[in-house]
VOGUDO-240421 format. One record per atom (N, C-alpha, C, CB): residue in one letter; x, y, z. Coordinates in steps of 0.05 Angstrom, whole numbers, padded with zeros to 5 digits, always signed. Atoms other than C-alpha are relative to their C-alpha. Glycine has a CB too. Layout:
aXYZ;...
END
This chain:
m-00014-00011-00023;m+02050+01794+01317;m+00012+00027-00007;m+00022-00020+00010;i-00010-00026+00005;i+02070+01865+01324;i+00030+00000+00008;i-00015+00022+00017;d-00029-00002-00005;d+02145+01877+01318;d+00008+00029+00000;d+00016-00016-00021;s-00007-00028-00003;s+02171+01943+01343;s+00029+00002+00007;s-00018+00014+00020;t-00028-00005-00007;t+02242+01968+01344;t+00002+00023+00020;t+00016+00006-00025;r+00000-00022-00019;r+02222+02027+01387;r+00004-00008+00029;r-00026+00016-00003;t-00002+00009-00028;t+02220+01985+01450;t+00025-00016+00005;t-00024-00017+00006;q-00025+00014-00004;q+02286+01951+01438;q+00022+00019+00008;q+00008-00016-00025;r-00023-00016-00010;r+02348+01976+01474;r+00022+00000-00021;r+00010-00011+00027;p-00022+00000+00019;p+02404+01999+01428;p+00022-00018+00009;p+00010+00029-00004;a-00023+00018-00006;a+02463+01952+01423;a+00021+00015+00016;a+00012-00011-00026;g-00021-00011-00016;g+02516+01964+01475;g-00009+00019+00022;g+00019+00015-00017;r+00011-00018-00021;r+02470+02003+01522;r-00014-00017+00021;r-00020+00021-00013;a+00011+00016-00022;a+02457+01970+01588;a-00022+00015+00015;a+00022-00008+00020;p+00021-00014-00015;p+02395+01985+01630;p+00012+00014+00025;p-00022-00019+00009;a-00010-00015-00024;a+02405+02035+01687;a-00005-00018+00024;a-00015+00027+00003;d+00004+00015-00025;d+02417+02000+01753;d-00016+00017+00020;d+00028-00008+00012;g+00017-00014-00019;g+02376+02018+01814;g+00012+00025+00012;g-00007-00019+00022;r-00013-00024-00012;r+02426+02066+01844;r+00002+00023-00020;r+00029-00007+00009;d-00002-00021+00020;d+02435+02103+01779;d-00028+00012-00004;d+00010-00012-00027;l+00027-00010+00003;l+02359+02109+01772;l-00007+00018+00024;l-00020-00023-00002;l+00005-00017-00024;l+02354+02136+01844;l+00015+00027-00002;l+00008-00015+00026;r-00016-00025+00003;r+02409+02186+01829;r-00013+00019-00020;r+00029-00007-00009;r+00014-00016+00021;r+02372+02209+01766;r-00026+00012+00011;r-00006-00017-00025;i+00025-00011-00011;i+02306+02216+01803;i+00006+00021+00021;i-00016-00023+00013;s-00007-00021-00020;s+02340+02254+01860;s+00008+00026-00013;s+00023-00011+00018;l-00008-00024+00015;l+02371+02302+01810;l-00024+00014-00012;l+00020-00007-00022;g+00025-00011+00011;g+02304+02311+01776;g-00017+00014+00021;g-00016-00021-00014;m+00015-00012-00022;m+02270+02324+01843;m+00014+00026+00009;m-00003-00020+00023;l-00014-00024-00008;l+02324+02374+01862;l-00005+00022-00020;l+00031-00006+00001;a+00006-00020+00020;a+02314+02411+01796;a-00029+00010+00002;a+00006-00011-00028;g+00028-00007-00003;g+02239+02409+01805;g-00005+00018+00024;g-00017-00025+00002;l+00003-00016-00024;l+02244+02437+01875;l+00011+00028-00004;l+00014-00013+00024;l-00011-00027+00005;l+02288+02495+01852;l-00019+00016-00018;l+00028-00002-00013;i+00020-00013+00017;i+02237+02511+01797;i-00024+00008+00017;i-00008-00018-00023;q+00023-00006-00018;q+02182+02506+01849;q+00006+00023+00019;q-00007-00026+00017;y-00009-00022-00017;y+02221+02552+01895;y-00003+00027-00014;y+00029-00004+00010;g+00002-00025+00016;g+02226+02605+01840;g-00029+00007-00006;g+00015-00004-00026;l+00028-00006+00004;l+02152+02598+01823;l-00013+00010+00026;l-00014-00026-00010;g+00011-00009-00026;g+02136+02606+01897;g+00006+00029+00005;g+00011-00017+00022;m-00007-00028-00004;m+02174+02671+01899;m-00017+00018-00018;m+00030+00005-00006;i+00017-00016+00019;i+02136+02696+01837;i-00028+00003+00011;i+00000-00013-00028;v+00028-00001-00010;v+02069+02677+01868;v-00001+00018+00025;v-00009-00029+00008;n+00000-00016-00025;n+02088+02709+01935;n+00002+00030-00006;n+00022-00009+00018;l-00005-00028+00005;l+02111+02774+01904;l-00020+00013-00019;l+00028+00004-00010;y+00015-00013+00022;y+02067+02785+01843;y-00028-00010-00004;y+00015-00004-00025;v+00027+00011+00005;v+02003+02744+01849;v-00017+00005+00025;v+00002-00031-00006;s+00019-00003-00021;s+01943+02761+01890;s-00020-00023-00001;s-00015+00028-00002;v+00019+00022-00001;v+01901+02702+01912;v-00028+00013+00001;v+00005-00019+00024;p+00027-00012-00001;p+01828+02719+01896;p-00014-00005+00027;p-00017-00012-00023;a+00014+00001-00025;a+01785+02732+01957;a-00019-00024+00001;a-00015+00026+00006;r+00019+00022+00001;r+01735+02679+01934;r+00014-00027+00006;r-00014-00001-00027;d-00015+00024-00005;d+01790+02626+01941;d+00008-00004+00029;d+00025-00001-00017;q-00008+00001-00028;q+01803+02642+02014;q-00021-00013+00017;q+00007+00027+00011;g+00018+00014-00018;g+01773+02600+02069;g-00005-00028-00011;g-00027+00015+00003;g+00004+00028+00009;g+01763+02525+02067;g+00023-00017+00009;g-00004-00002-00030;g-00021+00019-00008;g+01806+02464+02077;g+00022-00003-00020;g-00013-00027+00005;i-00023+00004+00017;i+01869+02438+02045;i-00008-00008-00028;i+00019-00021+00012;l+00008+00009+00027;l+01835+02402+01988;l-00015+00021-00015;l-00017-00025+00003;t+00014-00022+00013;t+01790+02461+01974;t+00020+00020-00011;t-00019+00013+00020;a-00021-00019+00009;a+01851+02507+01970;a+00015-00010-00024;a+00019+00006+00023;i-00014+00012+00023;i+01887+02459+01923;i-00018+00001-00025;i+00009-00029+00006;g+00019-00001+00022;g+01824+02454+01880;g-00003+00028-00011;g-00026-00010+00009;h+00002-00027+00009;h+01817+02529+01877;h+00025+00009-00015;h-00006+00019+00024;a-00025-00008+00013;a+01890+02538+01860;a+00003-00013-00028;a+00024-00008+00018;l-00003+00014+00026;l+01887+02487+01804;l-00021+00008-00020;l-00002-00030+00004;s+00022-00005+00019;s+01820+02506+01774;s-00004+00029-00007;s-00025-00011+00011;g+00007-00027+00007;g+01810+02580+01779;g+00020+00021+00009;g-00026+00006+00012;g-00019-00020-00009;g+01872+02612+01806;g+00016+00013-00022;g+00020-00013+00020;p-00018-00012+00020;p+01921+02657+01770;p+00019-00021-00012;p+00016+00024+00012;a-00016+00020+00014;a+01966+02620+01720;a+00024-00009+00017;a+00009+00010-00027;a-00024+00007-00016;a+02029+02623+01764;a-00008-00017+00024;a+00014+00026+00009;l+00009+00016-00023;l+01990+02596+01824;l-00008-00028-00009;l-00023+00014+00014;t+00008+00026+00011;t+01961+02540+01781;t+00024-00018-00006;t-00017+00003-00025;v-00024+00015+00007;v+02029+02519+01755;v+00015-00008+00026;v+00019+00017-00018;h-00013+00005-00025;h+02058+02524+01825;h-00013-00023+00015;h+00000+00025+00018;a+00015+00021-00013;a+02004+02479+01854;a+00003-00026-00014;a-00030+00007+00003;a-00003+00025+00016;a+02008+02428+01797;a+00027-00012+00003;a-00006+00006-00029;l-00027+00010-00003;l+02083+02423+01802;l+00004-00011+00028;l+00021+00022-00005;g-00001+00010-00028;g+02076+02414+01878;g-00011-00028+00002;g-00014+00018+00019;l+00012+00027+00000;l+02030+02354+01867;l+00018-00020-00014;l-00028+00001-00012;l-00018+00018+00015;l+02078+02324+01816;l+00025-00006+00017;l+00009+00013-00026;l-00023+00005-00018;l+02135+02333+01866;l-00007-00020+00022;l+00010+00026+00012;i+00009+00020-00020;i+02095+02294+01918;i+00001-00028-00012;i-00028+00007+00011;v+00000+00026+00014;v+02085+02237+01868;v+00029-00010-00004;v-00014+00002-00027;g-00028+00008+00003;g+02160+02237+01852;g+00013-00007+00026;g+00015+00023-00013;a-00012+00006-00026;a+02179+02238+01925;a-00009-00027+00011;a-00008+00022+00021;v+00010+00026-00008;v+02134+02178+01940;v+00015-00022-00016;v-00031-00003-00005;q-00013+00019+00017;q+02165+02141+01881;q+00029-00005+00009;q+00000+00009-00029;l-00027+00003-00009;l+02235+02155+01906;l+00003-00015+00027;l+00013+00028+00004;v-00001+00015-00026;v+02220+02130+01977;v-00005-00029-00006;v-00022+00011+00019;v+00006+00028+00005;v+02189+02066+01950;v+00023-00014-00014;v-00025-00002-00018;r-00022+00012+00013;r+02247+02052+01903;r+00024-00004+00019;r+00009+00017-00025;a-00023+00003-00019;a+02299+02065+01958;a-00005-00023+00019;a+00004+00026+00014;v+00007+00021-00019;v+02262+02018+02005;v+00003-00027-00014;v-00029+00003+00011;i-00002+00025+00015;i+02258+01964+01951;i+00029-00008-00003;i-00014+00002-00027;l-00028+00006+00004;l+02333+01970+01939;l+00015-00003+00027;l+00013+00023-00016;r-00011+00003-00027;r+02345+01968+02015;r+00024+00020+00005;r+00010-00028+00004;l-00020-00021-00005;l+02386+02032+02015;l-00011+00018+00022;l+00006+00017-00026;r+00012-00013-00024;r+02370+02057+02085;r+00004+00030+00000;r+00011-00012+00025;l-00005-00028-00001;l+02403+02124+02082;l-00016+00015-00020;l+00031+00006-00004;v+00016-00013+00021;v+02371+02142+02016;v-00029-00001+00006;v+00006-00013-00027;a+00028+00002-00007;a+02304+02117+02040;a-00007+00020+00022;a-00007-00029+00010;w+00006-00020-00022;w+02308+02160+02104;w+00001+00028-00011;w+00020-00004+00022;l-00002-00027+00011;l+02331+02222+02067;l-00024+00006-00018;l+00026+00003-00016;s+00022-00004+00018;s+02277+02212+02015;s-00026+00002+00015;s-00002-00024-00020;a+00024-00002-00017;a+02224+02202+02069;a-00002+00027+00013;a+00000-00022+00021;v+00000-00027-00012;v+02245+02266+02103;v-00008+00021-00021;v+00028+00007+00012;s+00008-00018+00022;s+02240+02301+02035;s-00029-00001-00006;s+00016-00007-00025;l+00029+00003+00004;l+02171+02272+02025;l-00016+00015+00021;l-00008-00030-00001;l+00014-00014-00022;l+02149+02298+02093;l+00002+00031-00003;l+00011-00008+00027;a-00004-00029+00004;a+02179+02367+02078;a-00017+00010-00023;a+00030+00006-00005;i+00016-00009+00023;i+02145+02371+02010;i-00030+00000+00007;i+00005-00018-00024;t+00027+00001-00008;t+02079+02349+02040;t-00007+00023+00019;t-00006-00027+00013;g+00004-00022-00019;g+02086+02400+02096;g+00000+00027-00015;g+00023+00001+00020;a+00000-00024+00016;a+02102+02454+02044;a-00027+00003-00015;a+00023+00000-00019;a+00027-00001+00014;a+02038+02435+02006;a-00022+00008+00020;a-00006-00028-00012;a+00020-00008-00020;a+01998+02441+02070;a+00003+00030+00007;a+00003-00017+00026;a-00005-00029-00005;a+02030+02509+02084;a-00010+00016-00024;a+00030+00005+00005;g+00010-00014+00024;g+02013+02529+02012;g-00030+00002+00001;g+00009-00015-00025;a+00030-00001-00003;a+01940+02511+02024;a-00008+00021+00021;a-00011-00028+00007;a+00006-00020-00020;a+01942+02553+02087;a+00005+00028-00011;a+00018-00005+00025;f-00006-00026+00012;f+01972+02610+02047;f-00023+00008-00018;f+00026-00001-00016;v+00023-00006+00017;v+01915+02605+01996;v-00024+00008+00017;v-00006-00024-00019;n+00023-00005-00017;n+01864+02603+02052;n+00001+00027+00014;n-00002-00022+00021;a-00001-00024-00017;a+01890+02661+02094;a+00020+00021-00010;a+00008-00008+00027;g-00019-00019+00009;g+01947+02694+02057;g+00021+00008+00020;g-00013+00025-00010;a-00019-00006-00022;a+01991+02690+02119;a+00029-00002-00009;a-00005-00019+00023;d-00028+00000+00007;d+02064+02708+02111;d+00015-00024+00012;d+00013+00026+00009;g-00013+00023-00013;g+02083+02653+02160;g-00002-00025-00016;g-00012-00004+00028;a+00003+00023+00017;a+02055+02601+02113;a+00020+00000-00024;a-00029-00002-00011;s-00020-00003+00022;s+02099+02628+02057;s+00028-00007+00009;s-00001+00028-00012;l-00026+00006-00012;l+02160+02625+02102;l+00003-00030+00005;l+00004+00015+00026;t-00001+00028-00005;t+02143+02554+02122;t+00004-00016-00026;t-00027-00010+00013;m-00005+00013+00026;m+02139+02533+02048;m+00029+00003-00008;m-00018+00013-00021;a-00028-00005+00008;a+02207+02564+02035;a+00019-00017+00016;a+00007+00029+00002;l-00018+00015-00017;l+02240+02531+02095;l-00002-00030-00005;l-00006+00006+00029;l+00003+00029+00005;l+02211+02462+02081;l+00011-00007-00027;l-00030-00008+00002;t-00012+00005+00026;t+02232+02468+02009;t+00030-00002+00003;t-00007+00022-00021;g-00029+00001-00005;g+02303+02481+02034;g+00007-00027+00012;g+00008+00022+00018;v-00005+00026-00013;v+02299+02418+02077;v+00000-00022-00022;v-00021-00007+00022;a+00002+00021+00022;a+02277+02376+02016;a+00024+00003-00019;a-00026+00003-00015;v-00023-00004+00018;v+02332+02407+01972;v+00025-00012+00013;v+00004+00030-00006;f-00023+00011-00014;f+02384+02390+02025;f+00000-00031-00001;f+00001+00010+00029;c+00001+00029-00001;c+02360+02318+02030;c+00005-00012-00028;c-00028-00009+00009;y-00006+00011+00027;y+02361+02307+01954;y+00029+00004-00007;y-00019+00013-00020;a-00028-00004+00005;a+02430+02338+01950;a+00017-00021+00015;a+00009+00028+00009;a-00014+00021-00015;a+02452+02289+02005;a-00004-00027-00014;a-00011-00001+00029;n+00004+00024+00015;n+02421+02233+01964;n+00020-00002-00023;n-00029-00001-00011;l-00019+00001+00022;l+02464+02252+01905;l+00028-00006+00010;l+00000+00028-00014;f-00026+00006-00012;f+02525+02251+01950;f+00002-00029+00008;f+00006+00018+00024;a+00000+00028-00010;a+02506+02184+01981;a+00000-00020-00023;a-00023-00005+00018;l+00003+00019+00022;l+02490+02152+01914;l+00024+00002-00020;l-00025+00005-00015;a-00023-00002+00017;a+02556+02173+01883;a+00014-00027+00001;a+00020+00023+00009;a-00013+00026+00002;a+02597+02113+01861;a+00016-00007+00024;a+00018-00001-00025;g-00016+00011-00022;g+02623+02072+01919;g-00007+00012+00028;g+00028+00004-00005;r+00006-00012-00026;r+02591+02114+01975;r-00016-00018+00018;r-00015+00026-00004;l+00017+00017-00017;l+02539+02063+01999;l+00007-00029-00005;l-00030+00005-00006;p-00005+00028+00004;p+02550+01989+02010;p-00024-00012-00016;p+00004-00015+00026;d+00021+00013+00016;d+02511+01944+01962;d-00014-00021+00018;d+00012-00013-00026;p+00014+00020-00017;p+02457+01905+02000;p+00004-00029-00010;p-00030+00006+00001;a-00005+00026+00011;a+02471+01847+01953;a+00026-00013+00010;a+00000+00001-00031;d-00025+00010-00010;d+02540+01841+01983;d-00001-00008+00030;d+00021+00021-00003;r+00003+00008-00028;r+02512+01821+02052;r-00009-00029+00001;r-00021+00019+00014;s+00009+00027-00005;s+02504+01752+02079;s-00029+00000+00011;s+00019-00015+00019;p+00028+00001-00010;p+02434+01728+02101;p-00002+00012+00028;p-00010-00028+00000;g+00001-00011-00027;g+02451+01749+02173;g+00004+00030+00001;g+00022-00013+00017;g-00003-00029+00000;g+02463+01821+02151;g+00028+00010+00002;g-00016+00011+00022;q-00027-00008-00002;q+02538+01821+02159;q+00013+00001-00028;q+00015-00020+00017;p-00014-00002+00026;p+02583+01843+02101;p+00015-00026-00006;p+00019+00024-00001;r-00015+00023+00009;r+02613+01786+02060;r+00029+00007-00002;r-00011-00011-00027;m-00029-00004+00003;m+02688+01779+02061;m+00010-00012-00025;m+00015-00011+00024;
END
């Protein structure tokens, strides 16, 4: 039998509860979005999308950005896809924990990030300034929602679903 001490939790250290994990993920997503916002500004101001990458659909634009685009565009597109994965994870975890407000805010963030990705693909396809503005505005929506998550998940802000009776009413 293989015995590993690397997988054992240090003494006196409890596992993170669900709310704490959601708070950490929300903070990570907020930081990732701010990095993404900065990368977006760099791409918008200093990177020219090659003419061969223009035209095509959303998936084609993402493929071109990831495979043959300038380095800043590639990093920007890859981080965007990672942010979508993180946003999906946050929505699923909030739903599992039955934290409605966090689930709704996270779902709005997911929609905003997905919309920003679609606008990014439109930007790669046509280079339209409106697509760049849309990305920036939707990123702001997602940042706001994750900041609201941090506020809502602060200690004692949300009722614990475990403290409800089967009928949904708070226990006394």
